[in-house]
GUPA-316556 format. One line per 8 residues: number of its first residue (from 1); their letters; for each residue x, y, z of N, C-alpha, C. Coordinates in nm, 3 decimals, padded with zeros to 5 digits, always signed. Layout:
N
NUM) a) X Y Z X Y Z X Y Z | ...
END
This chain:
161
1) mpddpygk) +15.698 +09.716 +11.472 +15.615 +09.602 +11.440 +15.479 +09.654 +11.391 | +15.419 +09.594 +11.284 +15.292 +09.642 +11.230 +15.176 +09.612 +11.325 | +15.069 +09.692 +11.309 +14.950 +09.672 +11.392 +14.875 +09.549 +11.348 | +14.800 +09.495 +11.440 +14.711 +09.382 +11.415 +14.602 +09.428 +11.318 | +14.559 +09.345 +11.221 +14.457 +09.388 +11.126 +14.322 +09.420 +11.194 | +14.304 +09.377 +11.317 +14.180 +09.405 +11.389 +14.186 +09.534 +11.468 | +14.291 +09.611 +11.453 +14.300 +09.741 +11.515 +14.370 +09.744 +11.648 | +14.416 +09.629 +11.696 +14.485 +09.626 +11.825 +14.635 +09.637 +11.799
9) pnegasap) +14.701 +09.734 +11.864 +14.846 +09.746 +11.840 +14.920 +09.629 +11.903 | +15.024 +09.586 +11.832 +15.108 +09.478 +11.886 +15.202 +09.536 +11.989 | +15.259 +09.447 +12.068 +15.356 +09.487 +12.168 +15.474 +09.556 +12.101 | +15.514 +09.668 +12.155 +15.631 +09.738 +12.106 +15.604 +09.815 +11.977 | +15.478 +09.840 +11.942 +15.445 +09.913 +11.819 +15.480 +10.059 +11.837 | +15.510 +10.124 +11.724 +15.543 +10.266 +11.729 +15.415 +10.348 +11.746 | +15.430 +10.477 +11.773 +15.314 +10.564 +11.790 +15.237 +10.573 +11.659 | +15.102 +10.576 +11.664 +15.024 +10.581 +11.541 +15.046 +10.714 +11.468
17) sivenlla) +15.040 +10.707 +11.335 +15.059 +10.827 +11.255 +14.931 +10.910 +11.255 | +14.937 +11.029 +11.199 +14.821 +11.118 +11.190 +14.711 +11.052 +11.108 | +14.750 +10.986 +10.998 +14.651 +10.920 +10.912 +14.581 +10.809 +10.988 | +14.657 +10.733 +11.064 +14.597 +10.624 +11.143 +14.502 +10.680 +11.248 | +14.536 +10.792 +11.310 +14.447 +10.855 +11.408 +14.316 +10.901 +11.342 | +14.329 +10.961 +11.221 +14.208 +11.006 +11.151 +14.120 +10.888 +11.112 | +14.182 +10.782 +11.065 +14.104 +10.664 +11.027 +14.037 +10.600 +11.149 | +14.106 +10.602 +11.260 +14.050 +10.542 +11.381 +13.932 +10.623 +11.433
25) sapiqrad) +13.935 +10.755 +11.413 +13.826 +10.838 +11.463 +13.711 +10.851 +11.363 | +13.732 +10.805 +11.239 +13.626 +10.815 +11.138 +13.514 +10.717 +11.171 | +13.391 +10.756 +11.147 +13.282 +10.664 +11.176 +13.286 +10.544 +11.081 | +13.258 +10.430 +11.134 +13.256 +10.307 +11.057 +13.111 +10.273 +11.027 | +13.079 +10.251 +10.901 +12.943 +10.216 +10.864 +12.928 +10.065 +10.876 | +12.837 +10.027 +10.963 +12.810 +09.885 +10.982 +12.678 +09.851 +10.915 | +12.649 +09.723 +10.907 +12.524 +09.677 +10.843 +12.402 +09.732 +10.915 | +12.404 +09.739 +11.049 +12.288 +09.788 +11.122 +12.268 +09.938 +11.099
33) qeidlhed) +12.374 +10.012 +11.072 +12.359 +10.154 +11.040 +12.292 +10.171 +10.905 | +12.323 +10.082 +10.811 +12.259 +10.089 +10.680 +12.109 +10.064 +10.693 | +12.070 +09.972 +10.779 +11.928 +09.945 +10.804 +11.863 +10.068 +10.865 | +11.933 +10.136 +10.955 +11.878 +10.257 +11.015 +11.850 +10.363 +10.909 | +11.938 +10.372 +10.808 +11.916 +10.468 +10.702 +11.787 +10.436 +10.626 | +11.762 +10.308 +10.602 +11.640 +10.268 +10.534 +11.519 +10.298 +10.622 | +11.532 +10.274 +10.753 +11.422 +10.303 +10.844 +11.396 +10.453 +10.850 | +11.501 +10.534 +10.842 +11.483 +10.679 +10.841 +11.408 +10.723 +10.716
41) argkkvre) +11.441 +10.664 +10.601 +11.372 +10.698 +10.477 +11.226 +10.655 +10.486 | +11.201 +10.537 +10.541 +11.064 +10.489 +10.559 +10.991 +10.578 +10.657 | +11.057 +10.617 +10.764 +10.996 +10.705 +10.863 +10.960 +10.840 +10.804 | +11.044 +10.889 +10.715 +11.016 +11.017 +10.649 +10.890 +11.005 +10.563 | +10.878 +10.895 +10.490 +10.759 +10.875 +10.407 +10.635 +10.861 +10.493 | +10.646 +10.792 +10.604 +10.532 +10.776 +10.694 +10.491 +10.912 +10.748 | +10.588 +10.996 +10.784 +10.556 +11.130 +10.834 +10.487 +11.214 +10.726 | +10.534 +11.201 +10.600 +10.471 +11.275 +10.490 +10.328 +11.230 +10.468
49) iraleqsi) +10.306 +11.100 +10.474 +10.170 +11.047 +10.456 +10.080 +11.092 +10.570 | +10.132 +11.089 +10.693 +10.052 +11.134 +10.808 +10.018 +11.282 +10.795 | +10.112 +11.364 +10.747 +10.085 +11.507 +10.728 +09.978 +11.527 +10.622 | +09.985 +11.451 +10.513 +09.883 +11.459 +10.409 +09.748 +11.415 +10.463 | +09.748 +11.309 +10.541 +09.624 +11.260 +10.604 +09.563 +11.367 +10.694 | +09.645 +11.433 +10.773 +09.595 +11.538 +10.861 +09.541 +11.657 +10.782 | +09.606 +11.690 +10.671 +09.560 +11.799 +10.587 +09.422 +11.767 +10.527 | +09.407 +11.646 +10.476 +09.279 +11.605 +10.418 +09.171 +11.603 +10.526
57) fqrtmevl) +09.204 +11.550 +10.642 +09.107 +11.545 +10.753 +09.064 +11.686 +10.793 | +09.160 +11.778 +10.799 +09.129 +11.916 +10.836 +09.034 +11.979 +10.735 | +09.062 +11.960 +10.605 +08.976 +12.019 +10.501 +08.836 +11.960 +10.504 | +08.824 +11.830 +10.522 +08.691 +11.769 +10.526 +08.614 +11.814 +10.649 | +08.683 +11.833 +10.759 +08.614 +11.880 +10.880 +08.568 +12.026 +10.862 | +08.644 +12.106 +10.789 +08.601 +12.243 +10.760 +08.474 +12.243 +10.674 | +08.468 +12.154 +10.575 +08.349 +12.143 +10.491 +08.229 +12.100 +10.576 | +08.250 +12.000 +10.661 +08.139 +11.952 +10.744 +08.099 +12.057 +10.848
65) daasrfge) +08.194 +12.133 +10.898 +08.162 +12.240 +10.993 +08.076 +12.346 +10.927 | +08.113 +12.383 +10.803 +08.034 +12.483 +10.730 +07.895 +12.429 +10.699 | +07.886 +12.303 +10.660 +07.755 +12.244 +10.629 +07.668 +12.233 +10.754 | +07.731 +12.216 +10.868 +07.653 +12.202 +10.992 +07.590 +12.334 +11.035 | +07.619 +12.443 +10.968 +07.558 +12.572 +10.997 +07.425 +12.591 +10.923 | +07.369 +12.482 +10.872 +07.244 +12.492 +10.796 +07.130 +12.550 +10.880 | +07.138 +12.538 +11.010 +07.035 +12.595 +11.097 +07.037 +12.747 +11.101 | +07.148 +12.807 +11.063 +07.161 +12.952 +11.063 +07.111 +13.015 +10.933
73) vdptnlep) +07.078 +12.932 +10.833 +07.042 +12.982 +10.701 +06.889 +12.996 +10.692 | +06.847 +13.110 +10.637 +06.705 +13.131 +10.607 +06.684 +13.083 +10.463 | +06.603 +12.979 +10.442 +06.587 +12.925 +10.308 +06.529 +13.026 +10.208 | +06.459 +13.126 +10.255 +06.399 +13.223 +10.164 +06.493 +13.338 +10.130 | +06.599 +13.356 +10.207 +06.692 +13.467 +10.186 +06.828 +13.410 +10.143 | +06.883 +13.458 +10.033 +07.011 +13.408 +09.983 +07.131 +13.469 +10.053 | +07.110 +13.576 +10.126 +07.219 +13.643 +10.197 +07.264 +13.558 +10.317 | +07.392 +13.568 +10.353 +07.440 +13.496 +10.472 +07.371 +13.547 +10.599
81) srammddf) +07.363 +13.460 +10.696 +07.298 +13.497 +10.822 +07.387 +13.595 +10.899 | +07.328 +13.659 +11.000 +07.402 +13.753 +11.083 +07.515 +13.680 +11.157 | +07.490 +13.558 +11.205 +07.593 +13.482 +11.277 +07.711 +13.450 +11.185 | +07.683 +13.416 +11.061 +07.791 +13.389 +10.965 +07.870 +13.516 +10.936 | +07.801 +13.627 +10.924 +07.870 +13.755 +10.897 +07.958 +13.794 +11.015 | +07.911 +13.767 +11.137 +07.992 +13.796 +11.255 +08.119 +13.710 +11.257 | +08.103 +13.582 +11.218 +08.217 +13.489 +11.222 +08.313 +13.506 +11.104 | +08.261 +13.533 +10.985 +08.344 +13.533 +10.865 +08.336 +13.662 +10.784
89) ghdpekla) +08.283 +13.770 +10.841 +08.267 +13.896 +10.768 +08.396 +13.954 +10.717 | +08.507 +13.925 +10.784 +08.637 +13.979 +10.744 +08.692 +13.910 +10.618 | +08.639 +13.791 +10.585 +08.686 +13.715 +10.469 +08.566 +13.684 +10.379 | +08.542 +13.768 +10.276 +08.423 +13.748 +10.193 +08.419 +13.614 +10.120 | +08.536 +13.561 +10.080 +08.539 +13.431 +10.012 +08.497 +13.320 +10.106 | +08.549 +13.323 +10.229 +08.513 +13.221 +10.328 +08.365 +13.232 +10.365 | +08.314 +13.354 +10.377 +08.173 +13.377 +10.408 +08.084 +13.317 +10.298 | +08.120 +13.340 +10.172 +08.042 +13.285 +10.060 +08.048 +13.132 +10.059
97) qvnrlary) +08.165 +13.077 +10.089 +08.180 +12.931 +10.092 +08.096 +12.869 +10.203 | +08.100 +12.926 +10.323 +08.023 +12.872 +10.435 +07.874 +12.884 +10.406 | +07.831 +12.996 +10.351 +07.690 +13.015 +10.317 +07.646 +12.911 +10.213 | +07.730 +12.889 +10.111 +07.698 +12.793 +10.006 +07.688 +12.650 +10.062 | +07.784 +12.611 +10.145 +07.782 +12.476 +10.201 +07.664 +12.455 +10.297 | +07.630 +12.558 +10.373 +07.514 +12.547 +10.462 +07.386 +12.532 +10.380 | +07.378 +12.600 +10.268 +07.260 +12.587 +10.180 +07.255 +12.448 +10.118 | +07.370 +12.393 +10.082 +07.373 +12.258 +10.028 +07.320 +12.158 +10.131
105) almnakea) +07.352 +12.179 +10.257 +07.307 +12.088 +10.362 +07.156 +12.093 +10.381 | +07.091 +12.202 +10.336 +06.945 +12.210 +10.342 +06.878 +12.128 +10.233 | +06.950 +12.095 +10.129 +06.894 +12.019 +10.017 +06.876 +11.872 +10.054 | +06.785 +11.805 +09.982 +06.772 +11.661 +10.006 +06.890 +11.590 +09.939 | +06.905 +11.462 +09.967 +07.023 +11.388 +09.922 +07.036 +11.382 +09.770 | +06.925 +11.380 +09.699 +06.931 +11.372 +09.552 +06.977 +11.503 +09.491 | +06.941 +11.615 +09.552 +06.974 +11.746 +09.496 +07.109 +11.799 +09.541 | +07.153 +11.760 +09.660 +07.278 +11.813 +09.717 +07.398 +11.761 +09.639
113) pvglaiak) +07.501 +11.843 +09.626 +07.623 +11.797 +09.559 +07.683 +11.677 +09.633 | +07.743 +11.589 +09.558 +07.799 +11.467 +09.614 +07.918 +11.497 +09.706 | +07.975 +11.615 +09.696 +08.090 +11.653 +09.778 +08.064 +11.644 +09.927 | +07.940 +11.673 +09.970 +07.909 +11.662 +10.112 +07.916 +11.517 +10.159 | +07.863 +11.427 +10.078 +07.868 +11.284 +10.113 +08.013 +11.233 +10.111 | +08.091 +11.281 +10.015 +08.231 +11.240 +10.009 +08.306 +11.291 +10.131 | +08.284 +11.416 +10.168 +08.351 +11.473 +10.285 +08.315 +11.395 +10.411 | +08.189 +11.359 +10.423 +08.147 +11.280 +10.540 +08.215 +11.145 +10.542
121) svavglar) +08.217 +11.076 +10.427 +08.280 +10.944 +10.419 +08.430 +10.950 +10.448 | +08.496 +11.051 +10.394 +08.641 +11.065 +10.417 +08.668 +11.092 +10.565 | +08.591 +11.182 +10.625 +08.613 +11.216 +10.767 +08.590 +11.094 +10.856 | +08.484 +11.019 +10.829 +08.455 +10.899 +10.910 +08.564 +10.795 +10.889 | +08.607 +10.774 +10.764 +08.712 +10.676 +10.737 +08.844 +10.710 +10.803 | +08.883 +10.838 +10.795 +09.009 +10.879 +10.859 +09.000 +10.871 +11.011 | +08.886 +10.907 +11.067 +08.869 +10.898 +11.212 +08.877 +10.752 +11.258 | +08.816 +10.662 +11.182 +08.824 +10.519 +11.217 +08.967 +10.468 +11.205
129) aqamsksa) +09.036 +10.508 +11.098 +09.174 +10.463 +11.079 +09.264 +10.513 +11.192 | +09.245 +10.637 +11.234 +09.324 +10.690 +11.345 +09.293 +10.615 +11.474 | +09.166 +10.585 +11.496 +09.129 +10.511 +11.617 +09.186 +10.369 +11.615 | +09.184 +10.306 +11.499 +09.238 +10.170 +11.487 +09.389 +10.167 +11.505 | +09.457 +10.271 +11.459 +09.603 +10.273 +11.473 +09.645 +10.291 +11.619 | +09.559 +10.349 +11.699 +09.592 +10.371 +11.840 +09.549 +10.254 +11.929 | +09.465 +10.165 +11.876 +09.417 +10.054 +11.958 +09.514 +09.937 +11.953 | +09.494 +09.844 +12.044 +09.578 +09.726 +12.049 +09.546 +09.636 +11.930
137) prtmnvai) +09.642 +09.556 +11.889 +09.616 +09.466 +11.777 +09.504 +09.367 +11.813 | +09.426 +09.336 +11.714 +09.317 +09.241 +11.736 +09.372 +09.100 +11.740 | +09.310 +09.019 +11.825 +09.349 +08.879 +11.829 +09.250 +08.800 +11.746 | +09.299 +08.698 +11.685 +09.213 +08.615 +11.603 +09.219 +08.473 +11.656 | +09.104 +08.417 +11.685 +09.098 +08.279 +11.730 +09.082 +08.189 +11.607 | +09.173 +08.096 +11.595 +09.171 +08.006 +11.481 +09.175 +07.863 +11.531 | +09.087 +07.782 +11.479 +09.090 +07.639 +11.512 +09.125 +07.564 +11.384 | +09.221 +07.477 +11.394 +09.263 +07.398 +11.278 +09.222 +07.254 +11.304
145) lhvggeln) +09.150 +07.200 +11.210 +09.105 +07.062 +11.220 +09.180 +06.981 +11.116 | +09.252 +06.885 +11.163 +09.329 +06.800 +11.073 +09.272 +06.659 +11.082 | +09.227 +06.608 +10.971 +09.173 +06.473 +10.967 +09.278 +06.384 +10.904 | +09.323 +06.289 +10.980 +09.427 +06.201 +10.930 +09.369 +06.067 +10.885 | +09.450 +05.989 +10.828 +09.406 +05.856 +10.786 +09.376 +05.852 +10.639 | +09.342 +05.733 +10.595 +09.312 +05.713 +10.454 +09.165 +05.733 +10.430 | +09.135 +05.766 +10.311 +08.997 +05.785 +10.270 +08.952 +05.655 +10.204 | +08.861 +05.584 +10.269 +08.811 +05.456 +10.216 +08.675 +05.479 +10.153
153) lptqvled) +08.673 +05.468 +10.024 +08.548 +05.482 +09.952 +08.505 +05.345 +09.902 | +08.374 +05.324 +09.900 +08.331 +05.193 +09.847 +08.362 +05.184 +09.698 | +08.412 +05.072 +09.658 +08.446 +05.052 +09.517 +08.360 +04.941 +09.461 | +08.337 +04.948 +09.335 +08.257 +04.846 +09.270 +08.343 +04.788 +09.159 | +08.356 +04.657 +09.158 +08.437 +04.589 +09.058 +08.344 +04.547 +08.945 | +08.381 +04.587 +08.826 +08.304 +04.548 +08.709 +08.369 +04.427 +08.644 | +08.290 +04.327 +08.620 +08.344 +04.205 +08.560 +08.315 +04.207 +08.411 | +08.410 +04.151 +08.338 +08.389 +04.139 +08.194 +08.291 +04.026 +08.170
161) e) +08.201 +04.044 +08.080 +08.105 +03.938 +08.051 +08.142 +03.860 +07.930
END
Protein backbone atom coordinates (compact mmCIF):
# COMPACT_ATOMS: atom_id res chain seq x y z
CA UNK A 1 0.00 0.00 0.00
CA UNK A 2 1.41 3.50 -0.86
CA UNK A 3 2.49 5.95 1.83
CA UNK A 4 0.33 8.84 2.92
CA UNK A 5 1.30 12.08 1.08
CA UNK A 6 1.99 13.64 4.50
CA UNK A 7 4.80 11.20 5.21
CA UNK A 8 2.95 8.82 7.50
CA UNK A 9 3.12 5.18 6.38
CA UNK A 10 -0.19 3.42 5.96
CA UNK A 11 -0.99 0.21 7.75
CA UNK A 12 0.73 -2.75 6.17
CA UNK A 13 3.14 -0.61 4.09
CA UNK A 14 6.34 -2.17 2.84
CA UNK A 15 9.76 -1.14 4.15
CA UNK A 16 10.90 2.26 2.81
CA UNK A 17 13.40 2.22 -0.04
CA UNK A 18 16.88 3.76 0.12
CA UNK A 19 15.66 6.78 -1.87
CA UNK A 20 12.78 7.31 0.54
CA UNK A 21 15.18 7.13 3.50
CA UNK A 22 17.48 9.72 1.88
CA UNK A 23 14.57 12.03 1.14
CA UNK A 24 13.27 11.66 4.67
CA UNK A 25 16.64 12.58 6.16
CA UNK A 26 17.21 15.53 3.80
CA UNK A 27 16.66 18.92 5.36
CA UNK A 28 13.39 20.55 4.40
CA UNK A 29 13.51 24.27 3.69
CA UNK A 30 10.60 26.00 5.31
CA UNK A 31 9.48 29.61 5.02
CA UNK A 32 10.95 30.50 8.44
CA UNK A 33 14.33 29.11 7.35
CA UNK A 34 14.27 31.39 4.34
CA UNK A 35 13.67 34.36 6.66
CA UNK A 36 16.64 33.23 8.76
CA UNK A 37 18.81 33.36 5.65
CA UNK A 38 17.76 36.96 5.07
CA UNK A 39 18.43 37.78 8.71
CA UNK A 40 21.88 36.20 8.41
CA UNK A 41 22.65 38.36 5.37
CA UNK A 42 21.41 41.44 7.24
CA UNK A 43 23.42 40.43 10.29
CA UNK A 44 26.53 40.10 8.15
CA UNK A 45 26.05 43.61 6.79
CA UNK A 46 25.48 44.97 10.29
CA UNK A 47 28.70 43.30 11.45
CA UNK A 48 30.60 44.81 8.49
CA UNK A 49 29.24 48.27 9.25
CA UNK A 50 30.11 47.92 12.94
CA UNK A 51 33.66 46.84 12.01
CA UNK A 52 34.00 49.87 9.72
CA UNK A 53 32.63 52.10 12.48
CA UNK A 54 35.17 50.72 14.94
CA UNK A 55 37.99 51.23 12.44
CA UNK A 56 37.01 54.87 11.86
CA UNK A 57 36.63 55.46 15.60
CA UNK A 58 40.07 53.95 16.24
CA UNK A 59 41.73 56.16 13.60
CA UNK A 60 40.08 59.34 14.86
CA UNK A 61 41.07 58.54 18.43
CA UNK A 62 44.68 58.04 17.28
CA UNK A 63 44.61 61.49 15.64
CA UNK A 64 43.14 63.06 18.78
CA UNK A 65 45.64 61.22 20.99
CA UNK A 66 48.52 62.57 18.91
CA UNK A 67 47.06 66.09 18.97
CA UNK A 68 46.64 65.91 22.73
CA UNK A 69 50.44 65.72 23.04
CA UNK A 70 50.67 69.44 22.25
CA UNK A 71 51.98 70.03 25.77
CA UNK A 72 55.11 68.01 24.96
CA UNK A 73 56.00 70.21 21.96
CA UNK A 74 58.40 73.14 22.21
CA UNK A 75 56.99 75.78 19.85
CA UNK A 76 60.47 77.13 19.09
CA UNK A 77 62.00 73.73 18.25
CA UNK A 78 60.75 71.71 15.25
CA UNK A 79 62.27 68.46 16.50
CA UNK A 80 60.05 65.96 18.35
CA UNK A 81 60.16 66.06 22.12
CA UNK A 82 62.13 63.53 24.17
CA UNK A 83 58.86 61.92 25.38
CA UNK A 84 57.69 61.45 21.79
CA UNK A 85 61.04 59.95 20.81
CA UNK A 86 60.83 57.53 23.74
CA UNK A 87 57.31 56.47 22.72
CA UNK A 88 57.68 56.41 18.92
CA UNK A 89 61.44 56.41 18.21
CA UNK A 90 61.26 52.93 16.69
CA UNK A 91 58.82 54.15 14.00
CA UNK A 92 60.06 57.35 12.30
CA UNK A 93 56.85 57.79 10.26
CA UNK A 94 54.65 57.56 13.36
CA UNK A 95 56.99 59.92 15.25
CA UNK A 96 56.74 62.51 12.45
CA UNK A 97 52.95 62.15 12.34
CA UNK A 98 52.53 62.58 16.11
CA UNK A 99 54.88 65.57 16.12
CA UNK A 100 52.98 67.17 13.22
CA UNK A 101 49.56 66.63 14.82
CA UNK A 102 50.75 67.97 18.17
CA UNK A 103 52.04 71.09 16.39
CA UNK A 104 48.69 71.51 14.63
CA UNK A 105 46.98 71.45 18.03
CA UNK A 106 49.14 74.43 19.07
CA UNK A 107 47.70 76.52 16.22
CA UNK A 108 44.59 78.65 16.60
CA UNK A 109 41.36 77.44 15.01
CA UNK A 110 41.75 79.55 11.85
CA UNK A 111 45.27 78.31 11.11
CA UNK A 112 44.93 74.65 12.12
CA UNK A 113 43.98 72.11 9.46
CA UNK A 114 40.29 71.27 9.43
CA UNK A 115 41.16 67.58 9.93
CA UNK A 116 41.47 68.06 13.69
CA UNK A 117 37.96 69.48 13.91
CA UNK A 118 36.64 66.68 11.69
CA UNK A 119 38.34 64.03 13.83
CA UNK A 120 36.83 65.55 16.96
CA UNK A 121 33.34 65.69 15.42
CA UNK A 122 33.54 62.12 14.14
CA UNK A 123 34.78 60.78 17.49
CA UNK A 124 32.05 62.60 19.44
CA UNK A 125 29.35 61.49 16.97
CA UNK A 126 30.41 57.84 17.06
CA UNK A 127 30.69 57.87 20.85
CA UNK A 128 27.17 59.31 21.12
CA UNK A 129 25.80 56.78 18.62
CA UNK A 130 27.37 53.90 20.57
CA UNK A 131 25.95 55.25 23.83
CA UNK A 132 22.49 55.65 22.29
CA UNK A 133 22.51 52.12 20.89
CA UNK A 134 23.19 50.72 24.35
CA UNK A 135 20.52 52.79 26.12
CA UNK A 136 16.87 51.94 26.48
CA UNK A 137 14.49 53.24 23.84
CA UNK A 138 13.16 56.69 24.52
CA UNK A 139 9.53 57.11 25.36
CA UNK A 140 7.53 59.82 23.75
CA UNK A 141 4.51 61.36 25.40
CA UNK A 142 1.90 62.30 22.86
CA UNK A 143 -1.43 63.96 23.49
CA UNK A 144 -4.02 63.85 20.75
CA UNK A 145 -6.78 66.41 20.80
CA UNK A 146 -9.78 65.62 18.70
CA UNK A 147 -12.42 68.29 18.31
CA UNK A 148 -15.68 66.88 17.13
CA UNK A 149 -18.82 68.51 15.92
CA UNK A 150 -19.68 70.87 13.15
CA UNK A 151 -18.00 74.13 12.49
CA UNK A 152 -20.61 76.90 12.69
CA UNK A 153 -19.45 80.08 11.10
CA UNK A 154 -21.56 83.18 10.92
CA UNK A 155 -22.96 83.65 7.45
CA UNK A 156 -24.24 86.76 5.82
CA UNK A 157 -27.02 86.56 3.26
CA UNK A 158 -26.77 89.05 0.45
CA UNK A 159 -30.06 90.14 -1.03
CA UNK A 160 -30.52 91.14 -4.60
CA UNK A 161 -31.58 94.74 -4.94
